[in-house]
ZAMARGU-4260 file (C-alpha; in steps of 0.2 Angstrom, whole numbers, plus 5000, padded with zeros to 4 digits):
<rodrens>
0) 5407/5446/5718 | 5412/5427/5715 | 5431/5425/5712 | 5427/5416/5695 | 5415/5430/5689
5) 5429/5443/5693 | 5442/5433/5683 | 5430/5432/5668 | 5426/5451/5669 | 5446/5454/5670
10) 5450/5443/5655 | 5435/5451/5645 | 5420/5439/5646 | 5403/5448/5646 | 5391/5443/5660
15) 5377/5443/5649 | 5371/5451/5632 | 5356/5456/5624 | 5347/5443/5612 | 5340/5448/5595
20) 5323/5448/5603 | 5328/5461/5616 | 5329/5448/5630 | 5343/5448/5642 | 5354/5432/5642
25) 5365/5429/5656 | 5381/5418/5655 | 5381/5402/5664 | 5394/5397/5678 | 5397/5381/5669
30) 5402/5391/5653 | 5413/5403/5662 | 5423/5391/5671 | 5425/5379/5656 | 5432/5394/5644
35) 5443/5401/5658 | 5450/5384/5659 | 5452/5382/5641 | 5462/5399/5642 | 5474/5390/5654
40) 5468/5397/5670 | 5467/5387/5686 | 5452/5389/5697 | 5457/5384/5714 | 5455/5398/5725
45) 5472/5402/5728 | 5476/5402/5709 | 5462/5412/5706 | 5467/5426/5718 | 5483/5427/5710
50) 5477/5429/5693 | 5465/5441/5698 | 5479/5452/5707 | 5491/5449/5692 | 5478/5455/5680
55) 5474/5470/5689 | 5491/5475/5693 | 5498/5471/5675 | 5497/5490/5669 | 5509/5494/5684
60) 5521/5479/5684 | 5527/5481/5667 | 5535/5498/5659 | 5527/5496/5642 | 5510/5489/5636
65) 5510/5473/5627 | 5508/5483/5610 | 5504/5501/5606 | 5495/5509/5591 | 5497/5526/5587
70) 5485/5537/5579 | 5493/5542/5563 | 5481/5557/5561 | 5485/5566/5578 | 5496/5579/5579
75) 5507/5573/5594 | 5510/5556/5599 | 5512/5547/5616 | 5513/5530/5625 | 5510/5527/5643
80) 5524/5520/5652 | 5525/5515/5671 | 5541/5516/5680 | 5544/5508/5698 | 5552/5521/5711
85) 5558/5518/5728 | 5548/5527/5741 | 5565/5536/5745 | 5570/5541/5728 | 5564/5557/5719
90) 5560/5555/5701 | 5571/5569/5695 | 5586/5556/5697 | 5579/5545/5683 | 5582/5544/5665
95) 5573/5534/5651 | 5583/5528/5636 | 5571/5523/5621 | 5575/5516/5603 | 5564/5514/5590
100) 5568/5502/5575 | 5556/5506/5562 | 5549/5495/5548 | 5562/5502/5537 | 5577/5498/5548
105) 5580/5516/5552 | 5586/5518/5572 | 5580/5532/5582 | 5586/5534/5600 | 5584/5547/5613
110) 5588/5548/5633 | 5574/5558/5642 | 5574/5563/5660 | 5557/5558/5669 | 5556/5574/5678
115) 5551/5582/5661 | 5536/5571/5658 | 5519/5571/5663 | 5514/5561/5678 | 5496/5554/5673
120) 5494/5542/5688 | 5503/5532/5703 | 5501/5518/5713 | 5508/5510/5729 | 5510/5490/5728
125) 5521/5481/5741 | 5529/5495/5746 | 5534/5501/5729 | 5526/5517/5721 | 5523/5516/5702
130) 5521/5531/5692 | 5513/5532/5675 | 5520/5544/5662 | 5516/5550/5645 | 5531/5548/5634
135) 5531/5557/5618 | 5534/5548/5602 | 5542/5555/5585 | 5531/5558/5570 | 5534/5542/5559
140) 5526/5535/5544 | 5513/5522/5545 | 5519/5504/5548 | 5526/5491/5560 | 5539/5498/5572
145) 5547/5492/5588 | 5550/5501/5603 | 5562/5498/5617 | 5565/5507/5633 | 5578/5505/5646
150) 5576/5511/5664 | 5589/5508/5676 | 5594/5488/5672 | 5576/5485/5665 | 5573/5484/5647
155) 5557/5482/5638 | 5550/5481/5621 | 5534/5482/5612 | 5526/5483/5595 | 5523/5501/5590
160) 5511/5503/5576 | 5507/5519/5567 | 5491/5516/5559 | 5477/5527/5549 | 5459/5529/5554
165) 5450/5524/5540 | 5452/5511/5527 | 5454/5514/5507 | 5439/5521/5501 | 5428/5515/5486
170) 5427/5533/5480 | 5447/5532/5480 | 5444/5519/5466 | 5430/5525/5458 | 5415/5538/5463
175) 5401/5528/5452 | 5389/5516/5460 | 5395/5499/5453 | 5389/5480/5452 | 5397/5463/5451
180) 5393/5444/5453 | 5397/5432/5467 | 5402/5415/5465 | 5406/5400/5474 | 5420/5394/5464
185) 5419/5376/5467 | 5403/5377/5458 | 5407/5383/5440 | 5405/5371/5426 | 5415/5372/5411
190) 5422/5361/5396 | 5440/5362/5403 | 5438/5359/5422 | 5439/5343/5430 | 5423/5344/5440
195) 5427/5358/5451 | 5428/5376/5446 | 5445/5382/5445 | 5457/5398/5443 | 5455/5395/5424
200) 5436/5396/5425 | 5439/5413/5438 | 5449/5420/5423 | 5435/5416/5411 | 5421/5422/5422
205) 5430/5439/5427 | 5434/5442/5407 | 5416/5438/5401 | 5409/5448/5416 | 5420/5463/5413
210) 5414/5463/5395 | 5396/5466/5401 | 5399/5479/5413 | 5403/5471/5430 | 5416/5479/5441
215) 5419/5465/5453 | 5418/5446/5454 | 5415/5440/5473 | 5420/5423/5478 | 5420/5412/5493
220) 5435/5410/5504 | 5451/5402/5494 | 5459/5396/5510 | 5467/5380/5511 | 5459/5366/5518
225) 5466/5348/5520 | 5474/5340/5503 | 5475/5324/5511 | 5456/5325/5518 | 5447/5331/5504
230) 5431/5326/5512 | 5433/5342/5523 | 5425/5355/5512 | 5419/5371/5520 | 5428/5385/5514
235) 5424/5394/5531 | 5434/5380/5541 | 5452/5381/5534 | 5468/5374/5540 | 5476/5392/5537
240) 5469/5409/5531 | 5486/5414/5525 | 5487/5403/5509 | 5477/5396/5494 | 5468/5380/5492
245) 5476/5370/5478 | 5462/5361/5474 | 5457/5376/5462 | 5473/5376/5451 | 5470/5374/5433
250) 5482/5359/5431 | 5482/5361/5412 | 5488/5379/5413 | 5500/5374/5428 | 5515/5379/5419
255) 5518/5385/5403 | 5527/5369/5395 | 5512/5357/5402 | 5512/5348/5384 | 5530/5344/5387
260) 5528/5334/5403 | 5526/5317/5395 | 5522/5308/5411 | 5507/5320/5414 | 5501/5318/5395
265) 5502/5300/5397 | 5492/5299/5413 | 5478/5310/5407 | 5478/5300/5390 | 5475/5284/5398
270) 5458/5276/5397 | 5456/5275/5416 | 5460/5292/5419 | 5449/5299/5406 | 5434/5288/5413
275) 5436/5296/5430 | 5437/5314/5424 | 5421/5310/5414 | 5414/5304/5430 | 5418/5319/5440
280) 5413/5331/5426 | 5395/5322/5425 | 5393/5322/5444 | 5378/5333/5449 | 5387/5339/5465
285) 5407/5341/5466 | 5415/5325/5471 | 5430/5333/5481 | 5438/5315/5485 | 5438/5309/5466
290) 5443/5326/5460 | 5458/5328/5472 | 5464/5311/5468 | 5466/5316/5449 | 5472/5333/5452
295) 5485/5329/5464 | 5492/5315/5455 | 5494/5325/5440 | 5502/5339/5450 | 5515/5326/5459
300) 5520/5321/5441 | 5521/5340/5436 | 5533/5343/5451 | 5545/5328/5446 | 5545/5335/5429
305) 5549/5353/5435 | 5563/5347/5446 | 5570/5336/5433 | 5571/5351/5421 | 5574/5365/5432
310) 5590/5371/5424 | 5585/5368/5407 | 5566/5369/5400 | 5560/5378/5417 | 5574/5389/5422
315) 5566/5405/5422 | 5551/5397/5431 | 5562/5390/5444 | 5570/5407/5448 | 5553/5413/5450
320) 5548/5399/5462 | 5564/5401/5471 | 5560/5421/5474 | 5543/5415/5479 | 5549/5404/5493
325) 5561/5417/5499 | 5547/5430/5500 | 5535/5419/5509 | 5549/5414/5520 | 5546/5404/5537
330) 5527/5405/5535 | 5527/5395/5520 | 5540/5382/5527 | 5529/5380/5541 | 5512/5377/5531
335) 5521/5365/5518 | 5529/5356/5533 | 5512/5353/5541 | 5504/5347/5525 | 5518/5335/5523
340) 5517/5328/5542 | 5497/5328/5539 | 5499/5317/5523 | 5512/5306/5531 | 5504/5302/5548
345) 5486/5300/5537 | 5495/5287/5527 | 5497/5278/5544 | 5481/5280/5551 | 5466/5286/5540
350) 5458/5293/5556 | 5471/5305/5559 | 5461/5320/5555 | 5473/5333/5563 | 5489/5336/5572
355) 5480/5331/5588 | 5481/5313/5582 | 5500/5314/5577 | 5514/5306/5590 | 5515/5319/5604
360) 5533/5324/5599 | 5527/5330/5582 | 5512/5341/5590 | 5525/5355/5593 | 5531/5363/5577
365) 5549/5368/5585 | 5552/5349/5591 | 5568/5341/5586 | 5558/5327/5578 | 5549/5339/5567
370) 5566/5347/5563 | 5572/5331/5558 | 5556/5327/5548 | 5560/5342/5538 | 5578/5336/5534
375) 5571/5320/5529 | 5557/5324/5519 | 5564/5341/5512 | 5557/5335/5493 | 5541/5332/5499
380) 5539/5349/5509 | 5546/5358/5493 | 5532/5350/5483 | 5518/5358/5495 | 5528/5374/5492
385) 5527/5372/5474 | 5508/5369/5473 | 5506/5385/5483 | 5517/5394/5470 | 5505/5387/5456
390) 5490/5394/5465 | 5498/5410/5468 | 5503/5413/5451 | 5486/5408/5444 | 5476/5420/5456
395) 5487/5434/5452 | 5484/5432/5434 | 5466/5433/5437 | 5469/5449/5447 | 5479/5455/5431
400) 5466/5450/5419 | 5452/5460/5431 | 5464/5475/5429 | 5468/5473/5410 | 5449/5473/5407
405) 5446/5487/5417 | 5437/5481/5431 | 5434/5495/5443 | 5436/5484/5459 | 5442/5467/5453
410) 5441/5451/5464 | 5430/5453/5479 | 5438/5440/5491 | 5431/5433/5507 | 5442/5431/5523
415) 5435/5418/5535 | 5431/5422/5553 | 5443/5409/5560 | 5452/5393/5558 | 5450/5374/5561
420) 5458/5367/5576 | 5466/5353/5567 | 5476/5364/5555 | 5492/5372/5552 | 5488/5390/5559
425) 5484/5382/5577 | 5497/5369/5576 | 5510/5381/5573 | 5505/5394/5586 | 5496/5385/5601
430) 5500/5399/5613 | 5489/5410/5602 | 5474/5399/5600 | 5462/5393/5615 | 5459/5374/5612
435) 5443/5368/5619 | 5433/5384/5614 | 5423/5386/5599 | 5418/5401/5589 | 5398/5403/5585
440) 5383/5415/5586 | 5370/5416/5597 | 5351/5412/5592 | 5346/5424/5579 | 5333/5424/5565
445) 5343/5413/5554 | 5346/5400/5567 | 5334/5400/5583 | 5345/5386/5590 | 5363/5397/5590
450) 5377/5390/5579 | 5394/5382/5584 | 5406/5383/5570 | 5419/5372/5576 | 5432/5385/5574
455) 5446/5388/5587 | 5447/5406/5593 | 5462/5417/5595 | 5465/5423/5612 | 5464/5442/5611
460) 5476/5445/5626 | 5490/5435/5615 | 5484/5443/5600 | 5488/5460/5605 | 5504/5454/5613
465) 5509/5447/5595 | 5507/5465/5589 | 5491/5457/5580 | 5504/5449/5567 | 5493/5436/5564
470) 5479/5445/5559 | 5491/5456/5548 | 5497/5441/5539 | 5478/5436/5535 | 5474/5452/5529
475) 5489/5455/5518 | 5489/5437/5511 | 5471/5439/5504 | 5472/5457/5500 | 5487/5455/5488
480) 5473/5448/5476 | 5459/5458/5479 | 5452/5475/5476 | 5439/5471/5490 | 5440/5460/5505
485) 5425/5456/5515 | 5428/5450/5533 | 5416/5437/5537 | 5407/5440/5554 | 5417/5456/5559
490) 5407/5458/5574 | 5419/5444/5581 | 5433/5457/5581 | 5424/5467/5593 | 5416/5454/5603
495) 5416/5435/5599 | 5404/5422/5605 | 5412/5407/5612 | 5404/5390/5614 | 5413/5379/5628
500) 5415/5360/5626 | 5399/5349/5628 | 5388/5363/5629 | 5375/5370/5618 | 5377/5383/5604
505) 5364/5394/5613 | 5374/5394/5630 | 5389/5403/5624 | 5397/5419/5632 | 5404/5434/5623
510) 5422/5439/5625 | 5428/5456/5620 | 5441/5460/5608 | 5452/5476/5606 | 5441/5482/5592
515) 5447/5500/5590 | 5465/5494/5589 | 5460/5481/5577 | 5451/5492/5565 | 5467/5503/5564
520) 5476/5486/5558 | 5463/5484/5544 | 5465/5501/5539 | 5484/5500/5538 | 5482/5485/5527
525) 5468/5491/5517 | 5478/5508/5513 | 5494/5499/5508 | 5485/5487/5498 | 5473/5498/5491
530) 5459/5486/5495 | 5441/5491/5501 | 5435/5481/5516 | 5418/5475/5519 | 5412/5470/5535
535) 5399/5457/5537 | 5388/5464/5550 | 5374/5452/5552 | 5366/5443/5566 | 5366/5449/5584
540) 5374/5467/5582 | 5375/5479/5596 | 5368/5497/5595 | 5381/5509/5588 | 5391/5495/5579
545) 5387/5500/5561 | 5392/5519/5566 | 5410/5513/5571 | 5412/5503/5555 | 5406/5519/5545
550) 5419/5530/5554 | 5433/5517/5551 | 5429/5517/5533 | 5422/5499/5532 | 5407/5496/5520
555) 5393/5486/5529 | 5384/5473/5521 | 5364/5474/5518 | 5355/5459/5513 | 5338/5463/5506
560) 5328/5450/5515 | 5335/5456/5531 | 5332/5476/5527 | 5314/5477/5533 | 5304/5486/5547
565) 5296/5477/5562 | 5280/5476/5553 | 5288/5466/5540 | 5288/5479/5526 | 5304/5480/5515
570) 5315/5496/5518 | 5315/5508/5502 | 5331/5505/5494 | 5335/5524/5496 | 5337/5521/5515
575) 5351/5510/5512 | 5368/5517/5517 | 5380/5524/5503 | 5395/5516/5512 | 5388/5498/5509
580) 5386/5482/5499 | 5369/5477/5495 | 5363/5460/5489 | 5348/5449/5489 | 5356/5434/5498
585) 5371/5426/5505 | 5379/5410/5505 | 5369/5406/5521 | 5353/5412/5516 | 5340/5405/5503
590) 5340/5410/5485 | 5327/5421/5479 | 5318/5407/5470 | 5320/5395/5486 | 5313/5409/5496
595) 5299/5413/5485 | 5293/5394/5483 | 5297/5391/5502 | 5311/5377/5499 | 5320/5385/5515
600) 5304/5382/5524 | 5304/5364/5519 | 5323/5362/5524 | 5320/5369/5541 | 5306/5357/5545
605) 5314/5342/5538 | 5330/5346/5548 | 5320/5350/5563 | 5330/5368/5564 | 5315/5375/5573
610) 5315/5379/5592 | 5296/5372/5592 | 5282/5365/5581 | 5274/5383/5584 | 5289/5392/5577
615) 5289/5383/5561 | 5271/5384/5558 | 5272/5403/5561 | 5286/5405/5548 | 5276/5395/5535
620) 5260/5404/5538 | 5268/5421/5536 | 5278/5418/5520 | 5262/5421/5510 | 5260/5439/5517
625) 5280/5440/5516 | 5278/5437/5496 | 5265/5450/5495 | 5275/5463/5503 | 5289/5459/5491
630) 5278/5463/5476 | 5271/5477/5485 | 5289/5485/5487 | 5294/5481/5470 | 5277/5488/5462
635) 5281/5505/5473 | 5297/5507/5466 | 5290/5504/5449 | 5303/5490/5444 | 5291/5477/5440
640) 5279/5474/5427 | 5263/5468/5437 | 5255/5460/5421 | 5271/5448/5422 | 5272/5447/5441
645) 5274/5429/5446 | 5261/5418/5454 | 5260/5419/5472 | 5247/5404/5475 | 5254/5392/5471
650) 5271/5401/5472 | 5280/5400/5455 | 5297/5409/5451 | 5298/5420/5436 | 5311/5430/5427
655) 5302/5445/5429 | 5304/5444/5448 | 5323/5440/5447 | 5326/5456/5437 | 5314/5467/5446
660) 5323/5463/5463 | 5340/5468/5456 | 5332/5483/5448 | 5326/5487/5466 | 5343/5485/5474
665) 5351/5495/5460 | 5341/5510/5465 | 5350/5510/5483 | 5364/5523/5484 | 5375/5507/5492
670) 5391/5508/5482 | 5392/5490/5478 | 5379/5478/5472 | 5383/5460/5471 | 5372/5448/5461
675) 5375/5429/5467 | 5376/5418/5452 | 5363/5407/5460 | 5350/5420/5459 | 5355/5425/5440
680) 5352/5409/5435 | 5337/5406/5446 | 5343/5391/5458 | 5332/5384/5471 | 5344/5376/5484
685) 5354/5388/5494 | 5371/5386/5495 | 5373/5381/5514 | 5361/5379/5529 | 5369/5385/5545
690) 5369/5373/5559 | 5370/5357/5546 | 5384/5347/5539 | 5380/5331/5529 | 5360/5334/5531
695) 5361/5346/5516 | 5372/5347/5501 | 5382/5361/5509 | 5397/5366/5497 | 5394/5353/5485
700) 5381/5360/5473 | 5387/5365/5456 | 5378/5378/5444 | 5366/5371/5433 | 5374/5380/5418
705) 5391/5379/5410 | 5402/5397/5409 | 5401/5394/5391 | 5382/5397/5391 | 5380/5407/5406
710) 5378/5423/5396 | 5366/5417/5385 | 5353/5412/5398 | 5338/5424/5398 | 5338/5429/5416
715) 5356/5432/5416 | 5354/5443/5399 | 5341/5453/5407 | 5349/5455/5423 | 5365/5461/5414
720) 5354/5474/5404 | 5346/5481/5417 | 5362/5483/5428 | 5369/5492/5412 | 5355/5504/5414
725) 5355/5507/5432 | 5373/5506/5436 | 5382/5508/5420 | 5400/5506/5418 | 5407/5522/5410
</rodrens>
C-alpha cells in the first residue's frame, strides 16, 4: 500500500464509499493528500514513515488512552493501560498508583500491583517490552471525571467519562403520540416585531399553539452569527454553537424598566427611526442589515442605561447579570472578546469577514495583544456579554411559558452540524479544527452534484483527546432550553464527508468519528437535561445506521417525500418506526404546495442543479405520476375526500390535500409529528435550496400571514382540528 494511503487509513479516511445508487466511489489521491496536509501531516517520504510508525505504536507508547468512556450499565468497569517493561525486569516488581478526581471533587486513590492485573496483550518495540493490562475501575455516578496513573516516574492522565447507553426517552416525557409546529423564527410576522421574528414572537407562538393542543414548537438553529456582518444569514453556518443570536432579542421586552430608558424611547420616537422600522416591517423578505442596525443601536443605549443605573433601578437585574457571567465563565469571555475584536477590525476594514483577516497578533486567542485588548475594551466586551444575557433570559422565559402551558415537550431546538471557519469556535480552538477542509455531503437525491457547506470540521482525534468537551458544551448549551434537540446531519458524527480545497463537492472523502463514544456523550447530556434527541438521518445513510441510533435511544427523522419504495409508491404510515419524528418536509425540501405545483423543479432547472439535461427532463416528466401516487396513498388510507381532491393537470393546490397529508402522517406510530408552518399556511417557496447562496431567497422569506391571524387561516384551523382528533392532547 502506498504510504499516503496507509497514513490516510490510520487517520480514519475511507478509501471508498457506496453512493446512493449503489455505485462504489473511490477516493482521489489529490483529495487524500490535500486533506492529510490540512490535518498537519507532512507528506515527504521520511515524514510519512514517521507518522505511520507513531500512529501504529501510539497505543503502546502511552499508558492511557486519550480519553475513556465507561459503559455505565456494565457490572464491572476496566480501562486498558500500557506499561513499558525492560526485558530483564519481571512485572511483579511493578506497582501502579492511580487517582480519580470525580466531577463532584471526590478523590479516590489506590495502589495496585501489576502482577494482580490481567495481561491482555504485549509487544516489543525498540528493545522495550510493552504490556497491556486491564485496570479495574470503581463504580461511579454518571459524569465527567479525571483519571491519573503513575508508574515509576511517569504520570499520565485522561478524561474518564461514565455514560449511559440510551438517551432520555419520549416515553419518559409522555406515552402518547404528540404533534407540533416547526417555524423559521426569523420568518414570523407580528405587530410588535421589528421586521424579523423574535423571542417575543416565539413566546406568542408557544402560547397560542399550546392552546390548540400542540406539544412542541420546533425552530431553526438559534446559534450566533456575526453581529457586525448581518448579511451572513444562514443559521446552519454559525460563529459558535454554544450561544444565541442576539438578533432574536425582543428589544422592547429586553429589561423590565425599558420604558424608563429615555435615550431609547427618544430614539424610537424619532421620525427617522420610525420610517426605517416601518420599512423593515413592510419588506417581503427579512432585511437583516437594516434590522441589525435598528436593534443594535437600541441595545447599545439600553446597555448604557443599565450600567448607569446598575446600583439603583437595575440592582436586582445587575446581580442576575453578574451571576450569568460567573456561570458562563471563560467561554462567555472568549465569545464576547471575539465579537468585540470582530467589530473593531471590521470598523477598520469592511472586508474583514473573519479572524483570518485580522493582524497576525490577534489571530491567537492567548496572545499578549488579545490580553491587552481585553483590558482596553473591557466595557465593550461586557456589552457583548450583556446582550447574550438578554437573549438567554428571553429564551429561558419561553421555555417556562411552554412548561406553564403544559406543553408535553416544549421547545424543539436544532443543533447545526458545524461552525463557520471565520467564527469564534474555530478562532479560540484552532488545534481542534481542520482549516482548509470543509464539511459537505456526497451526491444524493436532493443534490446530484454533491454539497460543500463551507463548515470547518473538527479533528476527531483531537476531539477525543479533549474528552469530547467541545461537543458537550454545544449539547449542554442548547439542551438547557429544550425538551427536544435535533442534531443536524447526525451521520457526520459517525463518518463525516470532507471536501478538500479547490475540489468539487462530489470529490470528497469520508473520515470516521468515534460514533459509539459520541453516542454515549449525547446520552449523558440527554439524561441530565431530560431532553429527547432526534438524529437527522437523511442522505447517504449506511446499512445498520438506523439500528445503531435506535439502540442509543435517539429518534430517527422521517420525511414523507423520502419514505417510498423503489417503485415510487409511498410507504404506508404504519411502517414508520415508533421511535421517530415524522414530517412532510424540511427546510431543505420543497413545501407540499411547491412540490405539488412543481415549483422546486422550476428552480432546479433555472439554477442548473441537474447533472444533465436528461436528468432534469426525467424528474419533470415523473412528477405527474408522483402526484397520482400521493393521491392514491391518501385515498387508500381514507384520509382524503376524493370529491375535493386537487386538480392534477394543471396541478392546483387545495386545503383538502394539506389536511389529508397531515392526517396520513398522524396515523404513523411515530412519537412526534411536526407540521411546518410553511405547509400549514400553504406557502409555495421552500426555505432553502441546498447548493445555492444568493440565487434563491434562502433564509430570507417571511410568512405570508401574521401571528395575530395565523390560527384564523382556514388551512391552519382545519389541520389543528385534524390533529386534535388524530393525536389528542389529553
